[in-house]
mmJSON file of the N, C-alpha and C atoms, coordinates in Angstrom:
{"data_MODEL":{"atom_site":{
"group_PDB":["ATOM","ATOM","ATOM","ATOM","ATOM","ATOM","ATOM","ATOM","ATOM","ATOM","ATOM","ATOM","ATOM","ATOM","ATOM","ATOM","ATOM","ATOM","ATOM","ATOM","ATOM","ATOM","ATOM","ATOM","ATOM","ATOM","ATOM","ATOM","ATOM","ATOM","ATOM","ATOM","ATOM","ATOM","ATOM","ATOM","ATOM","ATOM","ATOM","ATOM","ATOM","ATOM","ATOM","ATOM","ATOM","ATOM","ATOM","ATOM","ATOM","ATOM","ATOM","ATOM","ATOM","ATOM","ATOM","ATOM","ATOM","ATOM","ATOM","ATOM","ATOM","ATOM","ATOM","ATOM","ATOM","ATOM","ATOM","ATOM","ATOM","ATOM","ATOM","ATOM","ATOM","ATOM","ATOM","ATOM","ATOM","ATOM","ATOM","ATOM","ATOM","ATOM","ATOM","ATOM","ATOM","ATOM","ATOM","ATOM","ATOM","ATOM","ATOM","ATOM","ATOM","ATOM","ATOM","ATOM","ATOM","ATOM","ATOM","ATOM","ATOM","ATOM","ATOM","ATOM","ATOM","ATOM","ATOM","ATOM","ATOM","ATOM","ATOM","ATOM","ATOM","ATOM","ATOM","ATOM","ATOM","ATOM","ATOM","ATOM","ATOM","ATOM","ATOM","ATOM","ATOM","ATOM","ATOM","ATOM","ATOM","ATOM","ATOM","ATOM","ATOM","ATOM","ATOM","ATOM","ATOM","ATOM","ATOM","ATOM","ATOM","ATOM","ATOM","ATOM","ATOM","ATOM","ATOM","ATOM","ATOM","ATOM","ATOM","ATOM","ATOM","ATOM","ATOM","ATOM","ATOM","ATOM","ATOM","ATOM","ATOM","ATOM","ATOM","ATOM","ATOM","ATOM","ATOM","ATOM","ATOM","ATOM","ATOM","ATOM","ATOM","ATOM","ATOM","ATOM","ATOM","ATOM","ATOM","ATOM","ATOM","ATOM","ATOM","ATOM","ATOM","ATOM","ATOM","ATOM","ATOM","ATOM","ATOM","ATOM","ATOM","ATOM","ATOM"],
"id":[1,2,3,4,5,6,7,8,9,10,11,12,13,14,15,16,17,18,19,20,21,22,23,24,25,26,27,28,29,30,31,32,33,34,35,36,37,38,39,40,41,42,43,44,45,46,47,48,49,50,51,52,53,54,55,56,57,58,59,60,61,62,63,64,65,66,67,68,69,70,71,72,73,74,75,76,77,78,79,80,81,82,83,84,85,86,87,88,89,90,91,92,93,94,95,96,97,98,99,100,101,102,103,104,105,106,107,108,109,110,111,112,113,114,115,116,117,118,119,120,121,122,123,124,125,126,127,128,129,130,131,132,133,134,135,136,137,138,139,140,141,142,143,144,145,146,147,148,149,150,151,152,153,154,155,156,157,158,159,160,161,162,163,164,165,166,167,168,169,170,171,172,173,174,175,176,177,178,179,180,181,182,183,184,185,186,187,188,189,190,191,192,193,194,195],
"type_symbol":["N","C","C","N","C","C","N","C","C","N","C","C","N","C","C","N","C","C","N","C","C","N","C","C","N","C","C","N","C","C","N","C","C","N","C","C","N","C","C","N","C","C","N","C","C","N","C","C","N","C","C","N","C","C","N","C","C","N","C","C","N","C","C","N","C","C","N","C","C","N","C","C","N","C","C","N","C","C","N","C","C","N","C","C","N","C","C","N","C","C","N","C","C","N","C","C","N","C","C","N","C","C","N","C","C","N","C","C","N","C","C","N","C","C","N","C","C","N","C","C","N","C","C","N","C","C","N","C","C","N","C","C","N","C","C","N","C","C","N","C","C","N","C","C","N","C","C","N","C","C","N","C","C","N","C","C","N","C","C","N","C","C","N","C","C","N","C","C","N","C","C","N","C","C","N","C","C","N","C","C","N","C","C","N","C","C","N","C","C","N","C","C","N","C","C"],
"label_atom_id":["N","CA","C","N","CA","C","N","CA","C","N","CA","C","N","CA","C","N","CA","C","N","CA","C","N","CA","C","N","CA","C","N","CA","C","N","CA","C","N","CA","C","N","CA","C","N","CA","C","N","CA","C","N","CA","C","N","CA","C","N","CA","C","N","CA","C","N","CA","C","N","CA","C","N","CA","C","N","CA","C","N","CA","C","N","CA","C","N","CA","C","N","CA","C","N","CA","C","N","CA","C","N","CA","C","N","CA","C","N","CA","C","N","CA","C","N","CA","C","N","CA","C","N","CA","C","N","CA","C","N","CA","C","N","CA","C","N","CA","C","N","CA","C","N","CA","C","N","CA","C","N","CA","C","N","CA","C","N","CA","C","N","CA","C","N","CA","C","N","CA","C","N","CA","C","N","CA","C","N","CA","C","N","CA","C","N","CA","C","N","CA","C","N","CA","C","N","CA","C","N","CA","C","N","CA","C","N","CA","C","N","CA","C","N","CA","C","N","CA","C","N","CA","C","N","CA","C"],
"label_alt_id":[null,null,null,null,null,null,null,null,null,null,null,null,null,null,null,null,null,null,null,null,null,null,null,null,null,null,null,null,null,null,null,null,null,null,null,null,null,null,null,null,null,null,null,null,null,null,null,null,null,null,null,null,null,null,null,null,null,null,null,null,null,null,null,null,null,null,null,null,null,null,null,null,null,null,null,null,null,null,null,null,null,null,null,null,null,null,null,null,null,null,null,null,null,null,null,null,null,null,null,null,null,null,null,null,null,null,null,null,null,null,null,null,null,null,null,null,null,null,null,null,null,null,null,null,null,null,null,null,null,null,null,null,null,null,null,null,null,null,null,null,null,null,null,null,null,null,null,null,null,null,null,null,null,null,null,null,null,null,null,null,null,null,null,null,null,null,null,null,null,null,null,null,null,null,null,null,null,null,null,null,null,null,null,null,null,null,null,null,null,null,null,null,null,null,null],
"label_comp_id":["MET","MET","MET","VAL","VAL","VAL","ASP","ASP","ASP","PRO","PRO","PRO","LEU","LEU","LEU","MET","MET","MET","GLY","GLY","GLY","ARG","ARG","ARG","PHE","PHE","PHE","LYS","LYS","LYS","ASN","ASN","ASN","GLU","GLU","GLU","THR","THR","THR","GLY","GLY","GLY","GLU","GLU","GLU","ARG","ARG","ARG","ASN","ASN","ASN","LEU","LEU","LEU","LEU","LEU","LEU","LEU","LEU","LEU","VAL","VAL","VAL","PHE","PHE","PHE","SER","SER","SER","ASN","ASN","ASN","LYS","LYS","LYS","THR","THR","THR","ASN","ASN","ASN","GLY","GLY","GLY","ARG","ARG","ARG","ILE","ILE","ILE","GLU","GLU","GLU","VAL","VAL","VAL","ARG","ARG","ARG","LYS","LYS","LYS","TRP","TRP","TRP","VAL","VAL","VAL","ASP","ASP","ASP","ARG","ARG","ARG","PHE","PHE","PHE","THR","THR","THR","ALA","ALA","ALA","LEU","LEU","LEU","LEU","LEU","LEU","GLU","GLU","GLU","MET","MET","MET","GLU","GLU","GLU","GLY","GLY","GLY","LYS","LYS","LYS","GLY","GLY","GLY","LYS","LYS","LYS","THR","THR","THR","THR","THR","THR","GLY","GLY","GLY","PRO","PRO","PRO","VAL","VAL","VAL","VAL","VAL","VAL","CYS","CYS","CYS","ASP","ASP","ASP","LYS","LYS","LYS","ASN","ASN","ASN","GLY","GLY","GLY","ILE","ILE","ILE","ILE","ILE","ILE","LEU","LEU","LEU","GLN","GLN","GLN"],
"label_asym_id":["A","A","A","A","A","A","A","A","A","A","A","A","A","A","A","A","A","A","A","A","A","A","A","A","A","A","A","A","A","A","A","A","A","A","A","A","A","A","A","A","A","A","A","A","A","A","A","A","A","A","A","A","A","A","A","A","A","A","A","A","A","A","A","A","A","A","A","A","A","A","A","A","A","A","A","A","A","A","A","A","A","A","A","A","A","A","A","A","A","A","A","A","A","A","A","A","A","A","A","A","A","A","A","A","A","A","A","A","A","A","A","A","A","A","A","A","A","A","A","A","A","A","A","A","A","A","A","A","A","A","A","A","A","A","A","A","A","A","A","A","A","A","A","A","A","A","A","A","A","A","A","A","A","A","A","A","A","A","A","A","A","A","A","A","A","A","A","A","A","A","A","A","A","A","A","A","A","A","A","A","A","A","A","A","A","A","A","A","A","A","A","A","A","A","A"],
"label_entity_id":["1","1","1","1","1","1","1","1","1","1","1","1","1","1","1","1","1","1","1","1","1","1","1","1","1","1","1","1","1","1","1","1","1","1","1","1","1","1","1","1","1","1","1","1","1","1","1","1","1","1","1","1","1","1","1","1","1","1","1","1","1","1","1","1","1","1","1","1","1","1","1","1","1","1","1","1","1","1","1","1","1","1","1","1","1","1","1","1","1","1","1","1","1","1","1","1","1","1","1","1","1","1","1","1","1","1","1","1","1","1","1","1","1","1","1","1","1","1","1","1","1","1","1","1","1","1","1","1","1","1","1","1","1","1","1","1","1","1","1","1","1","1","1","1","1","1","1","1","1","1","1","1","1","1","1","1","1","1","1","1","1","1","1","1","1","1","1","1","1","1","1","1","1","1","1","1","1","1","1","1","1","1","1","1","1","1","1","1","1","1","1","1","1","1","1"],
"label_seq_id":[1,1,1,2,2,2,3,3,3,4,4,4,5,5,5,6,6,6,7,7,7,8,8,8,9,9,9,10,10,10,11,11,11,12,12,12,13,13,13,14,14,14,15,15,15,16,16,16,17,17,17,18,18,18,19,19,19,20,20,20,21,21,21,22,22,22,23,23,23,24,24,24,25,25,25,26,26,26,27,27,27,28,28,28,29,29,29,30,30,30,31,31,31,32,32,32,33,33,33,34,34,34,35,35,35,36,36,36,37,37,37,38,38,38,39,39,39,40,40,40,41,41,41,42,42,42,43,43,43,44,44,44,45,45,45,46,46,46,47,47,47,48,48,48,49,49,49,50,50,50,51,51,51,52,52,52,53,53,53,54,54,54,55,55,55,56,56,56,57,57,57,58,58,58,59,59,59,60,60,60,61,61,61,62,62,62,63,63,63,64,64,64,65,65,65],
"pdbx_PDB_ins_code":[null,null,null,null,null,null,null,null,null,null,null,null,null,null,null,null,null,null,null,null,null,null,null,null,null,null,null,null,null,null,null,null,null,null,null,null,null,null,null,null,null,null,null,null,null,null,null,null,null,null,null,null,null,null,null,null,null,null,null,null,null,null,null,null,null,null,null,null,null,null,null,null,null,null,null,null,null,null,null,null,null,null,null,null,null,null,null,null,null,null,null,null,null,null,null,null,null,null,null,null,null,null,null,null,null,null,null,null,null,null,null,null,null,null,null,null,null,null,null,null,null,null,null,null,null,null,null,null,null,null,null,null,null,null,null,null,null,null,null,null,null,null,null,null,null,null,null,null,null,null,null,null,null,null,null,null,null,null,null,null,null,null,null,null,null,null,null,null,null,null,null,null,null,null,null,null,null,null,null,null,null,null,null,null,null,null,null,null,null,null,null,null,null,null,null],
"Cartn_x":[112.595,111.246,110.791,109.828,109.569,108.126,108.15,106.843,106.33,105.338,104.673,104.122,104.359,103.574,103.001,102.019,101.186,100.541,100.975,99.935,100.687,100.512,101.107,102.0,103.253,104.241,104.968,105.063,105.621,105.125,103.787,103.153,103.438,103.765,104.008,102.508,102.532,101.46,101.406,100.156,100.085,100.28,100.044,100.549,101.622,102.265,103.137,103.342,103.768,103.908,105.555,105.829,107.228,107.481,108.636,108.741,110.082,109.66,110.916,111.295,112.658,113.285,113.833,113.547,113.923,114.734,115.604,115.894,114.896,114.535,113.656,114.187,115.564,115.956,117.508,117.537,118.863,119.841,121.153,122.345,122.33,121.322,121.105,119.78,119.563,118.341,117.023,116.935,115.476,114.614,113.467,112.856,111.667,112.359,111.766,110.363,110.499,109.182,108.139,108.463,107.613,106.679,107.458,106.73,106.002,106.378,105.843,104.381,104.496,103.363,102.51,102.695,101.876,101.24,102.115,101.728,100.359,100.626,99.649,98.467,98.391,97.387,96.71,97.326,96.622,96.008,96.586,95.732,94.453,95.008,93.408,92.426,92.887,91.872,91.156,91.837,91.289,90.553,90.537,89.49,90.652,91.615,92.574,93.142,93.09,93.656,93.925,92.634,92.78,92.194,92.486,92.056,93.018,92.936,93.606,93.983,94.98,95.253,96.918,97.379,98.707,98.501,99.723,99.702,99.736,100.465,100.641,99.952,98.669,97.952,97.018,96.456,95.61,94.074,93.107,91.877,90.976,91.616,90.971,91.602,92.79,93.381,94.625,95.05,95.852,97.464,98.289,99.519,100.234,100.798,101.388,102.939,103.728,105.045,105.775],
"Cartn_y":[66.169,66.695,66.485,65.566,65.604,66.141,67.12,67.77,67.468,67.065,66.584,67.713,68.124,69.197,68.671,68.993,68.558,69.578,69.617,70.639,71.089,72.415,72.952,73.852,73.964,74.715,75.573,76.73,77.782,77.838,77.918,77.964,77.0,75.717,74.392,74.045,73.255,72.429,71.244,70.733,69.356,69.644,68.634,68.691,67.651,68.073,67.184,67.038,66.04,65.813,65.716,66.79,66.914,66.487,66.144,65.577,66.615,67.648,68.604,68.074,67.816,67.399,68.56,68.821,69.757,69.182,70.054,69.765,70.521,69.86,70.498,71.905,72.246,73.339,73.762,74.855,75.297,75.553,75.544,76.085,77.431,78.327,79.626,79.726,78.529,78.03,78.535,78.589,78.907,77.576,77.576,76.318,75.846,75.34,75.087,74.436,73.028,72.226,73.485,74.381,74.926,75.894,76.627,77.449,76.59,75.542,74.785,74.426,74.026,73.345,74.54,75.65,76.898,77.451,77.43,77.681,76.792,75.534,74.371,74.728,74.976,75.094,76.314,77.303,78.664,78.36,77.666,77.36,76.36,75.462,74.608,75.415,76.525,77.43,78.175,78.533,79.368,78.622,77.253,76.291,75.972,76.375,76.211,75.025,73.867,72.742,71.88,71.675,71.003,71.517,72.853,73.421,73.837,74.321,74.739,76.34,76.615,78.034,78.328,79.576,79.777,79.443,79.16,79.006,80.319,81.26,82.186,83.639,84.036,84.998,85.694,86.775,87.45,87.02,87.549,86.766,86.603,87.405,87.217,86.206,85.694,84.647,85.079,86.496,87.226,86.754,86.403,85.91,87.127,86.778,88.107,87.775,89.028,88.904,89.77],
"Cartn_z":[148.24,147.701,146.348,145.914,144.294,144.261,143.243,142.897,141.654,141.493,140.04,139.413,138.161,137.584,136.203,135.915,134.789,133.937,132.882,131.878,130.972,130.454,129.14,129.725,129.286,129.876,128.72,128.989,127.914,126.575,126.506,125.328,124.558,124.796,124.357,123.746,122.655,122.253,122.982,123.162,124.19,125.585,126.281,127.906,128.319,129.204,129.828,131.142,131.669,133.192,133.455,134.385,134.897,136.435,136.635,138.202,138.363,139.529,139.63,141.264,141.288,142.811,143.302,144.566,145.433,146.6,147.419,148.559,149.48,150.82,151.526,151.999,152.218,152.473,151.909,151.411,150.54,151.344,150.769,151.625,152.288,151.679,152.127,153.139,153.551,154.556,154.203,152.943,152.57,152.566,153.158,153.549,152.331,151.467,150.029,150.288,151.275,151.211,151.995,152.823,153.778,152.696,151.72,150.82,149.873,149.48,148.313,149.275,150.225,150.77,151.278,151.579,151.788,150.288,149.519,148.049,147.609,147.92,147.609,148.173,149.565,150.545,149.836,149.288,148.776,147.725,146.617,145.527,145.989,146.973,147.282,147.841,148.616,149.223,148.174,147.421,146.217,145.279,145.455,144.645,143.116,143.224,141.978,142.131,142.907,143.195,141.67,141.14,139.878,138.654,138.538,137.414,136.175,135.031,134.24,134.233,133.74,133.651,134.371,134.529,134.807,136.461,137.192,138.453,139.397,138.872,139.587,138.772,139.08,138.406,139.28,138.778,139.806,139.876,140.316,140.636,139.21,138.077,136.844,135.898,136.308,135.711,134.85,134.978,134.303,135.071,133.981,134.626,135.366,136.458,137.181,136.65,136.274,135.969,136.622],
"occupancy":[1.0,1.0,1.0,1.0,1.0,1.0,1.0,1.0,1.0,1.0,1.0,1.0,1.0,1.0,1.0,1.0,1.0,1.0,1.0,1.0,1.0,1.0,1.0,1.0,1.0,1.0,1.0,1.0,1.0,1.0,1.0,1.0,1.0,1.0,1.0,1.0,1.0,1.0,1.0,1.0,1.0,1.0,1.0,1.0,1.0,1.0,1.0,1.0,1.0,1.0,1.0,1.0,1.0,1.0,1.0,1.0,1.0,1.0,1.0,1.0,1.0,1.0,1.0,1.0,1.0,1.0,1.0,1.0,1.0,1.0,1.0,1.0,1.0,1.0,1.0,1.0,1.0,1.0,1.0,1.0,1.0,1.0,1.0,1.0,1.0,1.0,1.0,1.0,1.0,1.0,1.0,1.0,1.0,1.0,1.0,1.0,1.0,1.0,1.0,1.0,1.0,1.0,1.0,1.0,1.0,1.0,1.0,1.0,1.0,1.0,1.0,1.0,1.0,1.0,1.0,1.0,1.0,1.0,1.0,1.0,1.0,1.0,1.0,1.0,1.0,1.0,1.0,1.0,1.0,1.0,1.0,1.0,1.0,1.0,1.0,1.0,1.0,1.0,1.0,1.0,1.0,1.0,1.0,1.0,1.0,1.0,1.0,1.0,1.0,1.0,1.0,1.0,1.0,1.0,1.0,1.0,1.0,1.0,1.0,1.0,1.0,1.0,1.0,1.0,1.0,1.0,1.0,1.0,1.0,1.0,1.0,1.0,1.0,1.0,1.0,1.0,1.0,1.0,1.0,1.0,1.0,1.0,1.0,1.0,1.0,1.0,1.0,1.0,1.0,1.0,1.0,1.0,1.0,1.0,1.0],
"B_iso_or_equiv":[0.0,0.0,0.0,0.0,0.0,0.0,0.0,0.0,0.0,0.0,0.0,0.0,0.0,0.0,0.0,0.0,0.0,0.0,0.0,0.0,0.0,0.0,0.0,0.0,0.0,0.0,0.0,0.0,0.0,0.0,0.0,0.0,0.0,0.0,0.0,0.0,0.0,0.0,0.0,0.0,0.0,0.0,0.0,0.0,0.0,0.0,0.0,0.0,0.0,0.0,0.0,0.0,0.0,0.0,0.0,0.0,0.0,0.0,0.0,0.0,0.0,0.0,0.0,0.0,0.0,0.0,0.0,0.0,0.0,0.0,0.0,0.0,0.0,0.0,0.0,0.0,0.0,0.0,0.0,0.0,0.0,0.0,0.0,0.0,0.0,0.0,0.0,0.0,0.0,0.0,0.0,0.0,0.0,0.0,0.0,0.0,0.0,0.0,0.0,0.0,0.0,0.0,0.0,0.0,0.0,0.0,0.0,0.0,0.0,0.0,0.0,0.0,0.0,0.0,0.0,0.0,0.0,0.0,0.0,0.0,0.0,0.0,0.0,0.0,0.0,0.0,0.0,0.0,0.0,0.0,0.0,0.0,0.0,0.0,0.0,0.0,0.0,0.0,0.0,0.0,0.0,0.0,0.0,0.0,0.0,0.0,0.0,0.0,0.0,0.0,0.0,0.0,0.0,0.0,0.0,0.0,0.0,0.0,0.0,0.0,0.0,0.0,0.0,0.0,0.0,0.0,0.0,0.0,0.0,0.0,0.0,0.0,0.0,0.0,0.0,0.0,0.0,0.0,0.0,0.0,0.0,0.0,0.0,0.0,0.0,0.0,0.0,0.0,0.0,0.0,0.0,0.0,0.0,0.0,0.0],
"pdbx_formal_charge":[null,null,null,null,null,null,null,null,null,null,null,null,null,null,null,null,null,null,null,null,null,null,null,null,null,null,null,null,null,null,null,null,null,null,null,null,null,null,null,null,null,null,null,null,null,null,null,null,null,null,null,null,null,null,null,null,null,null,null,null,null,null,null,null,null,null,null,null,null,null,null,null,null,null,null,null,null,null,null,null,null,null,null,null,null,null,null,null,null,null,null,null,null,null,null,null,null,null,null,null,null,null,null,null,null,null,null,null,null,null,null,null,null,null,null,null,null,null,null,null,null,null,null,null,null,null,null,null,null,null,null,null,null,null,null,null,null,null,null,null,null,null,null,null,null,null,null,null,null,null,null,null,null,null,null,null,null,null,null,null,null,null,null,null,null,null,null,null,null,null,null,null,null,null,null,null,null,null,null,null,null,null,null,null,null,null,null,null,null,null,null,null,null,null,null],
"auth_seq_id":[1,1,1,2,2,2,3,3,3,4,4,4,5,5,5,6,6,6,7,7,7,8,8,8,9,9,9,10,10,10,11,11,11,12,12,12,13,13,13,14,14,14,15,15,15,16,16,16,17,17,17,18,18,18,19,19,19,20,20,20,21,21,21,22,22,22,23,23,23,24,24,24,25,25,25,26,26,26,27,27,27,28,28,28,29,29,29,30,30,30,31,31,31,32,32,32,33,33,33,34,34,34,35,35,35,36,36,36,37,37,37,38,38,38,39,39,39,40,40,40,41,41,41,42,42,42,43,43,43,44,44,44,45,45,45,46,46,46,47,47,47,48,48,48,49,49,49,50,50,50,51,51,51,52,52,52,53,53,53,54,54,54,55,55,55,56,56,56,57,57,57,58,58,58,59,59,59,60,60,60,61,61,61,62,62,62,63,63,63,64,64,64,65,65,65],
"auth_comp_id":["MET","MET","MET","VAL","VAL","VAL","ASP","ASP","ASP","PRO","PRO","PRO","LEU","LEU","LEU","MET","MET","MET","GLY","GLY","GLY","ARG","ARG","ARG","PHE","PHE","PHE","LYS","LYS","LYS","ASN","ASN","ASN","GLU","GLU","GLU","THR","THR","THR","GLY","GLY","GLY","GLU","GLU","GLU","ARG","ARG","ARG","ASN","ASN","ASN","LEU","LEU","LEU","LEU","LEU","LEU","LEU","LEU","LEU","VAL","VAL","VAL","PHE","PHE","PHE","SER","SER","SER","ASN","ASN","ASN","LYS","LYS","LYS","THR","THR","THR","ASN","ASN","ASN","GLY","GLY","GLY","ARG","ARG","ARG","ILE","ILE","ILE","GLU","GLU","GLU","VAL","VAL","VAL","ARG","ARG","ARG","LYS","LYS","LYS","TRP","TRP","TRP","VAL","VAL","VAL","ASP","ASP","ASP","ARG","ARG","ARG","PHE","PHE","PHE","THR","THR","THR","ALA","ALA","ALA","LEU","LEU","LEU","LEU","LEU","LEU","GLU","GLU","GLU","MET","MET","MET","GLU","GLU","GLU","GLY","GLY","GLY","LYS","LYS","LYS","GLY","GLY","GLY","LYS","LYS","LYS","THR","THR","THR","THR","THR","THR","GLY","GLY","GLY","PRO","PRO","PRO","VAL","VAL","VAL","VAL","VAL","VAL","CYS","CYS","CYS","ASP","ASP","ASP","LYS","LYS","LYS","ASN","ASN","ASN","GLY","GLY","GLY","ILE","ILE","ILE","ILE","ILE","ILE","LEU","LEU","LEU","GLN","GLN","GLN"],
"auth_asym_id":["A","A","A","A","A","A","A","A","A","A","A","A","A","A","A","A","A","A","A","A","A","A","A","A","A","A","A","A","A","A","A","A","A","A","A","A","A","A","A","A","A","A","A","A","A","A","A","A","A","A","A","A","A","A","A","A","A","A","A","A","A","A","A","A","A","A","A","A","A","A","A","A","A","A","A","A","A","A","A","A","A","A","A","A","A","A","A","A","A","A","A","A","A","A","A","A","A","A","A","A","A","A","A","A","A","A","A","A","A","A","A","A","A","A","A","A","A","A","A","A","A","A","A","A","A","A","A","A","A","A","A","A","A","A","A","A","A","A","A","A","A","A","A","A","A","A","A","A","A","A","A","A","A","A","A","A","A","A","A","A","A","A","A","A","A","A","A","A","A","A","A","A","A","A","A","A","A","A","A","A","A","A","A","A","A","A","A","A","A","A","A","A","A","A","A"],
"auth_atom_id":["N","CA","C","N","CA","C","N","CA","C","N","CA","C","N","CA","C","N","CA","C","N","CA","C","N","CA","C","N","CA","C","N","CA","C","N","CA","C","N","CA","C","N","CA","C","N","CA","C","N","CA","C","N","CA","C","N","CA","C","N","CA","C","N","CA","C","N","CA","C","N","CA","C","N","CA","C","N","CA","C","N","CA","C","N","CA","C","N","CA","C","N","CA","C","N","CA","C","N","CA","C","N","CA","C","N","CA","C","N","CA","C","N","CA","C","N","CA","C","N","CA","C","N","CA","C","N","CA","C","N","CA","C","N","CA","C","N","CA","C","N","CA","C","N","CA","C","N","CA","C","N","CA","C","N","CA","C","N","CA","C","N","CA","C","N","CA","C","N","CA","C","N","CA","C","N","CA","C","N","CA","C","N","CA","C","N","CA","C","N","CA","C","N","CA","C","N","CA","C","N","CA","C","N","CA","C","N","CA","C","N","CA","C","N","CA","C","N","CA","C","N","CA","C","N","CA","C"],
"pdbx_PDB_model_num":[1,1,1,1,1,1,1,1,1,1,1,1,1,1,1,1,1,1,1,1,1,1,1,1,1,1,1,1,1,1,1,1,1,1,1,1,1,1,1,1,1,1,1,1,1,1,1,1,1,1,1,1,1,1,1,1,1,1,1,1,1,1,1,1,1,1,1,1,1,1,1,1,1,1,1,1,1,1,1,1,1,1,1,1,1,1,1,1,1,1,1,1,1,1,1,1,1,1,1,1,1,1,1,1,1,1,1,1,1,1,1,1,1,1,1,1,1,1,1,1,1,1,1,1,1,1,1,1,1,1,1,1,1,1,1,1,1,1,1,1,1,1,1,1,1,1,1,1,1,1,1,1,1,1,1,1,1,1,1,1,1,1,1,1,1,1,1,1,1,1,1,1,1,1,1,1,1,1,1,1,1,1,1,1,1,1,1,1,1,1,1,1,1,1,1]
}}}
């Protein structure tokens, strides 16, 4: 599975495009594809599919740590 990421990363200046390569399932049987698909669907449902800002944040846009 290849996942494209676009934007600003780790307080860098400028934007970058990254391609992350994952296996569909890890040796520990974690189903990576399933969770990426669910997370993507959640972002789309929240209307964050094409917006700027942190991916994992609260409803006010504050980064969750």
